[in-house]
C-alpha positions in Angstrom: 11.1 -60.3 160.9 14.8 -59.8 160.0 17.2 -58.5 163.2 20.0 -56.1 162.4 22.2 -54.2 164.6 20.1 -51.2 165.5 16.9 -51.9 163.1 14.4 -54.6 162.7 13.0 -55.3 159.3 9.4 -56.4 158.8 6.8 -56.9 156.1 5.0 -53.6 155.1 1.4 -53.7 156.4 -1.6 -51.6 155.4 -0.8 -49.2 158.5 2.4 -48.2 156.8 0.9 -46.8 153.9 0.5 -43.5 155.7 4.1 -43.0 156.6 5.1 -44.3 153.1 2.8 -41.9 151.5 4.3 -39.1 153.6 7.8 -39.9 152.5 6.4 -40.3 148.8 5.1 -36.5 149.1 8.6 -35.7 150.1 10.4 -37.4 147.5 9.8 -39.7 144.6 9.4 -43.1 146.8 10.6 -45.9 144.5 8.2 -48.4 145.7 5.3 -46.4 144.4 6.6 -46.9 140.7 5.2 -50.3 140.5 1.7 -48.6 141.0 1.7 -46.9 137.8 -0.2 -43.5 137.5 -2.1 -43.6 140.5 -4.3 -40.7 141.6 -4.7 -40.7 145.2 -4.0 -42.3 148.6 -7.4 -43.6 148.8 -6.6 -45.4 145.1 -3.3 -46.8 146.5 -4.7 -47.9 149.7 -7.4 -50.0 147.9 -4.7 -51.5 145.9 -2.5 -52.5 148.9 -2.6 -56.1 148.8 -2.0 -56.1 145.1 1.3 -53.8 145.2 2.5 -55.0 148.4 2.2 -58.9 148.4 5.8 -59.1 147.2 7.6 -60.6 150.3 10.9 -59.0 149.5 9.6 -55.4 150.6 10.7 -54.2 154.3 10.3 -51.6 156.6 13.3 -50.8 158.6 12.4 -49.7 162.2 14.6 -48.4 165.2 13.9 -50.1 168.5 11.2 -47.5 169.6 9.1 -48.6 166.3 9.8 -45.7 164.2 10.2 -46.4 160.6 13.5 -45.3 159.4 14.2 -46.7 156.2 12.4 -48.9 153.4 14.4 -51.7 151.6 13.6 -54.7 149.2 14.8 -57.2 146.7 13.6 -57.9 143.6 14.4 -59.3 139.9 15.4 -62.8 141.2 17.1 -64.8 138.5 17.5 -68.1 140.5 19.5 -69.8 137.8 22.5 -67.0 138.3 21.5 -66.5 142.0 21.5 -62.9 141.8 19.0 -60.3 142.7 18.3 -56.5 142.9 18.5 -54.6 146.0 17.0 -51.2 146.5 16.6 -48.8 149.5 15.4 -45.4 150.6 15.9 -43.6 153.9 13.1 -41.7 155.4 13.5 -38.1 155.1 13.3 -37.6 158.8 16.1 -40.2 159.6 18.6 -39.1 162.2 21.4 -40.2 159.8 22.4 -42.8 157.0 23.4 -45.2 159.8 19.9 -46.9 160.0 19.8 -47.1 156.5 23.0 -48.8 156.3 22.0 -51.3 158.9 18.8 -52.3 157.1 21.0 -52.7 153.8 23.6 -54.8 155.9 20.6 -56.9 157.5 19.0 -57.4 154.0 22.2 -58.5 152.3 22.7 -61.1 155.3 19.4 -62.5 154.4 19.9 -62.5 150.9 23.4 -64.2 150.8 23.1 -66.6 153.9 19.1 -67.4 153.5 18.7 -67.3 149.8 22.0 -68.3 148.9 22.6 -65.5 146.5 25.9 -65.4 144.6 25.6 -61.6 143.6 23.3 -58.7 144.6 23.2 -55.7 142.2 21.8 -51.8 143.0 21.2 -48.9 141.0 21.5 -45.1 142.0 21.3 -41.7 140.5 24.6 -40.3 140.3 23.4 -37.2 142.8 22.0 -39.5 145.4 25.0 -39.1 147.9 23.3 -40.9 150.9 22.8 -43.9 148.6 26.4 -43.9 147.4 27.7 -43.6 151.2 25.4 -46.7 152.2 26.3 -48.7 149.1 30.0 -48.3 149.9 29.8 -48.6 153.2 28.2 -52.1 152.5 31.0 -53.3 150.2 29.1 -52.5 147.0 31.8 -51.9 144.0 30.5 -49.3 141.5 30.5 -51.4 138.1 29.2 -49.1 135.5 27.3 -46.0 134.2 24.1 -45.9 132.7 24.3 -42.3 130.7 21.6 -39.8 131.4 19.3 -42.8 132.3 16.6 -40.9 134.3 14.9 -37.7 133.9 14.7 -35.6 137.1 14.0 -32.3 138.0 14.1 -31.4 134.4 17.4 -32.9 133.5 18.7 -36.3 132.5 20.7 -37.7 135.2 23.1 -40.9 135.0 22.5 -44.2 137.0 25.3 -45.9 138.6 25.4 -49.5 138.9 26.6 -51.2 141.8 27.6 -54.9 142.6 28.7 -57.1 145.5 29.5 -60.8 145.6 28.8 -63.2 148.1 32.7 -63.7 149.0 33.1 -60.0 149.2 30.2 -59.6 152.0 31.3 -62.6 153.8 35.1 -61.3 153.7 33.7 -58.0 155.2 31.9 -59.7 157.8 34.8 -61.6 158.9 34.0 -64.9 157.3 36.3 -65.9 154.5 34.7 -69.3 153.1 38.1 -69.8 151.1 40.1 -69.6 154.1 37.6 -71.8 156.3 38.1 -74.4 153.3 41.8 -74.2 153.7 42.0 -74.7 157.3 39.6 -77.5 157.1 41.8 -79.0 154.3 44.7 -78.3 156.8 43.4 -79.9 159.5 42.8 -83.2 157.9 46.5 -83.7 156.9 
């Protein structure tokens, strides 16, 4: 479990499948894309262990246990110490705050525990909630994949985002460059 300010990130478990399926029915849930063409909730349930064995998938819960967001990391390149982050707020979430807290908590884990140097994210240009959450967490828009996804009968651009470890630490009030300067200054 990863503890945020207002949310707790925990592994996805079989009882979560119904909640995730309900979200998927309201809007295309990115997590189910790895399942390929599945037919029903029963088929997805039968393949649960196969589809959700990845340790980087989390449910973000409020203090009362309500599932408010889903977030994950994937595509780790250890040589470069980089990975991708994805998230989706529950369609019933009261605000974007919980999704933002979940992303912040996952970033803390990725930079502090896994020692990532960079985290990337991708979002369709019309996903205002995603854009707000990424911006609030210090991501910088880095590029555009033109007409990259087909949604609701039209092609849509996907924006690429990134944040570096040093940018995240600066935002959190911990600047490793400054700390190194202080330590060097204390020695002289």
